[in-house]
Structure formats: structure tokens, C-alpha cells
C-alpha positions in Angstrom: 59.7 20.9 -97.0 57.1 18.3 -96.2 56.8 15.4 -98.7 53.7 13.6 -99.5 54.8 10.0 -98.9 56.3 10.0 -95.4 53.3 11.5 -93.5 50.9 9.0 -95.1 53.3 6.1 -94.3 53.7 7.3 -90.7 49.9 7.6 -90.2 49.3 4.1 -91.7 52.0 2.6 -89.5 50.4 4.2 -86.4 46.9 3.1 -87.2 47.3 -0.5 -88.4 46.6 -3.3 -85.8 47.7 -6.2 -88.0 50.8 -4.8 -89.7 49.1 -5.5 -93.1 48.8 -2.2 -95.0 47.4 -1.7 -98.5 48.4 1.1 -100.8 46.5 2.3 -103.9 47.8 4.9 -106.3 48.5 5.7 -109.8 50.6 3.4 -112.0 53.7 5.7 -111.4 53.2 5.9 -107.6 52.9 2.1 -107.3 55.8 1.4 -109.7 58.0 3.7 -107.6 57.4 1.6 -104.5 57.7 4.8 -102.5 55.0 4.0 -99.9 56.2 0.5 -99.5 59.8 1.7 -98.9 58.6 4.4 -96.5 56.4 2.0 -94.5 59.1 -0.7 -94.4 61.7 1.9 -93.3 59.5 2.5 -90.2 58.4 -1.1 -89.7 60.5 -3.6 -91.7 58.3 -6.6 -91.0 55.0 -5.0 -91.9 53.4 -6.5 -95.0 52.6 -3.9 -97.7 50.4 -4.8 -100.6 50.1 -2.3 -103.5 47.6 -1.9 -106.3 47.6 0.6 -109.1 44.1 1.9 -109.8 44.4 3.8 -113.1 40.7 4.1 -113.8 39.9 5.9 -110.6 41.3 9.3 -111.8 39.2 9.5 -115.0 36.1 8.2 -113.2 36.6 11.0 -110.6 37.3 13.6 -113.2 34.1 12.5 -115.0 32.2 13.2 -111.8 31.2 9.6 -111.3 31.9 9.8 -107.6 28.9 7.6 -106.5 28.2 5.6 -109.6 27.7 1.9 -109.9 30.6 1.7 -112.4 32.9 3.3 -109.9 31.7 0.9 -107.3 32.4 -2.1 -109.6 35.8 -0.8 -110.5 36.6 -0.3 -106.8 35.6 -3.9 -106.1 37.8 -5.2 -108.8 40.8 -3.2 -107.7 40.4 -3.7 -104.0 39.5 -7.4 -103.8 43.1 -8.6 -104.1 44.1 -6.3 -101.3 41.2 -7.5 -99.1 42.3 -11.1 -99.8 45.6 -10.2 -98.2 43.7 -9.2 -95.0 44.8 -5.6 -94.9 43.3 -3.5 -92.1 44.6 -0.2 -93.3 44.6 1.3 -96.8 46.6 4.3 -97.9 44.9 6.5 -100.5 48.1 7.3 -102.4 46.6 9.8 -104.9 45.0 13.2 -104.1 42.0 12.3 -106.2 41.1 9.2 -104.3 39.5 10.8 -101.2 36.8 12.0 -103.5 35.6 8.4 -103.7 36.3 7.6 -100.1 32.6 6.6 -99.6 32.8 4.1 -102.4 36.1 2.7 -101.2 34.6 2.4 -97.7 31.6 0.4 -99.1 34.1 -2.1 -100.6 36.4 -2.1 -97.5 34.0 -1.5 -94.6 36.4 -2.8 -91.9 39.5 -1.1 -93.2 41.0 2.2 -91.9 41.5 4.6 -94.8 44.5 6.9 -94.7 44.2 10.1 -96.7 47.7 11.1 -97.6 46.7 14.7 -98.1 45.2 14.9 -94.6 48.4 13.4 -93.2 50.5 16.0 -95.0 48.3 18.8 -93.6 48.6 17.5 -90.1 52.4 17.3 -90.5 52.6 20.9 -91.8 50.3 22.0 -88.9 52.9 20.6 -86.4 55.6 22.7 -88.1 53.6 26.0 -87.9 54.1 28.3 -85.0 51.4 27.9 -82.3 48.6 30.6 -82.0 50.5 32.0 -79.0 53.5 32.6 -81.2 51.6 34.2 -84.1 53.3 37.4 -85.2 56.7 36.5 -83.7 58.0 35.3 -87.0 58.1 37.4 -90.1 56.7 34.6 -92.3 53.3 34.5 -90.5 52.5 38.2 -89.8 
């Protein structure tokens, strides 16, 4: 079983240059502190700044992916993280990559970590190589 949190945390830790990582997610994700705990278990002295972004999901589901309202909401949510001089931002919700372009406009010098991509890469590492295909019953 591959969880969602650890791969994203590992990728963020490997990409940051400053050790200042931001995490955005739903209210529940941020309240759980799961990303902060995972990052600090890898690098205890890294500074993790978190921000719940509850309006992102309804804006995305409404289809307002490149809308001025979405851009303004992103500015309001992300400004406090930028003030903390983060250089890496974990997109801690599977919806958020859909507004990656908007987030990048607000945080142009910040590395974005898509947790879903990190999970996919982690799963890929666990799968048999192409040369082994057919040697296990699960992948025939």
C-alpha cells in the first residue's frame, strides 16, 4: 500500500533548497498536520508552513480554473506562505493540480509538488520492470 502523504513529503524534501516548505490542502488535511509530520520526520529542522484553502475545491468544481476570482483567492491564500519565503509548495489535495497555472502565477519562483504525481512515481518504483513483465501472476 502506498499512502498519499509520504511520497509528496519525500519529493518536497528532495526539491527544496532552503528547507522552507509550504503545504496547502483542505481544512481536514491541514488540521491533521500529516504533511508537516511527514516532512519533519525526514528533516526535523525544516520549516513547514501550512494553509487550508477551502475555496479552491468549489472553484475548481465550478470550472473556474483560469478565472480572475480564482487568481484573487489564490493570492489571498498563498501570500502568507510567500511571506515565510517558502521555495517549495506541496499541493496537498488532488483537485489543486487543476489550478497549477494559477498557483504558479502567484508563486512564480516556487517549486510545486503534485502529491498525486509523487504517488504515481512511488507506485511505478514498486511495479516489476518491463523485462520482468509476465513473471508475476498479478501483471499478466
